[in-house]
C-alpha positions in Angstrom: 81.6 140.1 81.7 84.3 142.4 83.5 87.7 141.0 85.2 85.7 141.0 88.7 82.9 138.7 87.3 85.3 136.5 85.7 87.3 136.0 88.8 84.2 135.4 90.6 83.2 132.8 88.1 86.7 130.9 88.5 86.4 131.0 92.4 83.0 129.7 92.3 84.2 126.6 90.2 87.2 126.3 92.4 85.0 126.2 95.4 82.2 123.8 93.9 79.5 126.2 94.0 79.4 126.2 90.2 79.8 123.1 88.0 82.7 123.4 85.2 80.0 122.6 82.5 78.0 125.7 83.8 81.2 127.9 83.7 82.0 126.5 80.4 78.6 127.6 79.1 79.2 131.2 80.5 82.5 131.2 78.9 81.1 130.1 75.7 78.9 133.2 75.6 81.8 135.6 76.8 83.0 136.9 73.4 79.8 138.0 71.7 76.0 137.6 71.8 73.5 137.8 69.2 70.9 140.6 70.0 68.4 140.9 67.3 70.6 142.1 64.3 73.5 143.0 66.5 76.4 141.2 68.0 77.0 142.6 71.2 80.7 142.5 72.2 80.9 141.2 75.7 84.7 140.8 75.7 85.1 144.5 75.3 84.6 145.1 79.1 87.7 142.6 79.6 89.9 144.6 77.1 88.7 148.3 78.0 87.0 147.9 81.5 84.0 149.3 79.9 80.9 147.4 78.3 80.0 148.1 74.7 78.2 151.4 74.3 74.9 151.6 72.2 74.9 154.3 69.4 71.1 154.9 69.2 71.4 156.7 65.9 69.9 154.6 62.8 68.5 151.8 65.4 64.8 151.2 66.1 63.7 151.6 69.7 63.3 147.8 69.8 66.8 147.1 68.8 68.1 149.4 71.5 66.2 147.7 74.1 67.4 144.3 72.9 70.9 145.4 72.8 70.8 147.1 76.1 69.3 143.8 77.8 72.2 141.9 76.4 74.8 144.5 77.6 73.3 144.9 81.1 72.5 141.2 81.8 76.3 140.6 81.5 78.0 143.6 82.8 75.2 145.1 85.1 75.2 148.4 83.3 74.8 150.1 79.9 75.2 153.4 78.2 73.2 154.3 75.1 74.2 157.5 73.2 72.5 159.6 70.7 69.1 158.4 71.7 65.9 159.7 70.4 62.8 160.6 72.8 61.2 157.4 71.5 64.3 155.4 72.2 64.7 157.0 75.6 61.1 156.1 76.4 61.4 152.5 75.4 64.4 152.1 77.4 62.9 153.6 80.6 59.9 151.4 80.2 62.1 148.3 80.0 64.5 148.8 82.6 62.3 151.2 85.0 64.2 152.8 88.0 67.5 151.4 86.7 67.4 153.7 83.5 68.1 157.5 83.7 67.6 159.9 80.6 69.8 162.8 80.1 67.8 164.6 77.6 70.4 167.3 76.9 73.1 164.9 76.3 70.7 162.4 74.5 71.9 159.5 76.6 70.4 157.1 78.8 72.4 155.4 81.5 71.2 151.9 82.9 72.2 150.2 86.0 72.1 150.7 89.8 74.2 153.9 89.3 71.3 155.5 87.5 69.1 154.7 90.3 71.5 156.2 92.8 71.8 159.5 91.0 68.0 159.6 90.5 67.7 159.2 94.2 70.3 161.8 94.7 73.0 159.8 96.4 75.8 160.5 94.3 77.8 158.6 91.6 78.3 155.2 91.2 81.7 153.5 92.1 84.3 153.9 89.2 85.8 150.5 87.9 89.5 150.0 88.4 90.0 150.6 84.6 88.1 154.0 84.7 90.0 155.1 87.8 93.2 154.2 85.8 91.8 156.3 82.7 91.0 159.2 85.1 94.4 158.9 86.8 96.4 159.2 83.8 100.3 159.8 84.9 99.6 160.3 88.7 96.9 162.8 88.1 94.1 160.9 89.8 92.2 163.7 91.3 92.2 165.9 88.3 89.3 166.0 86.2 88.7 166.1 82.4 87.4 169.4 81.2 84.6 169.5 78.9 84.5 173.0 77.1 82.3 174.5 74.4 82.3 177.6 72.5 78.4 178.3 72.3 75.0 176.8 73.7 74.5 175.2 70.2 77.2 172.9 71.1 75.7 171.7 74.3 74.1 168.2 73.2 77.8 167.2 72.0 79.4 168.5 75.0 76.9 167.0 77.5 77.3 163.6 75.3 81.1 163.8 76.2 80.6 164.6 79.9 78.0 161.9 80.4 80.1 159.5 79.0 83.1 160.5 81.0 80.7 160.1 84.1 79.8 156.7 82.9 83.4 155.7 82.9 84.0 156.9 86.4 86.2 159.8 85.5 85.9 163.0 87.2 84.4 165.8 84.9 84.0 169.6 84.9 82.1 171.8 82.4 82.9 175.2 80.9 80.0 175.9 78.5 79.5 178.8 76.3 83.0 179.9 76.6 82.7 182.1 73.4 84.8 182.5 70.2 84.1 186.1 69.5 85.8 187.4 72.7 89.0 185.9 74.0 88.2 187.5 77.5 85.3 184.9 78.0 88.0 182.1 77.7 90.5 183.8 79.7 88.4 183.7 82.8 88.5 179.8 82.7 92.5 179.6 82.6 92.5 178.1 86.1 90.1 175.3 85.1 92.1 174.7 81.9 95.4 174.4 83.7 93.9 172.1 86.3 92.4 169.8 84.0 94.0 166.1 83.2 92.6 166.4 79.7 90.3 168.8 77.7 87.6 168.0 75.3 86.7 170.7 73.4 
């Protein structure tokens, strides 16, 4: 549950659209929920403005789906990282058009934003917290630059870029900048200087 959902819950109680008992039931499940062997931290979106992210590595496909259902049911979206092809297929089967697999990044994004991206209508709207992350100290329009030395670094670099995108943070990529010749990196000095932060 994010701050907007919590405010709506309280407004619904005040307006009489929701009974205090039903609201209490919702709030009782607010801190965490059991999803198979995992305890999903629903309170994280209140603390950090982002729902809990699933680390697929070491989990079964069924565990990933169960956790994703719990996260998406409460927050409306979910990010699963380090997912295998089997886990990605299971998530896409479970969520259909609301799931998008970025094979290069090894991530699956779940939620309405995934459907909009698949349809080619652009990115989802950033949360207020994500906009603050992107803004830094008054640098709202500046992107975070993800830079990698070589093509073997692409999976990790794309995972970072996809995570930033999920957060609603503007991101730019500089891949295969090279470590053997400084001239390849110097070609990107303008992008380096124009970034709010750099992930290397």
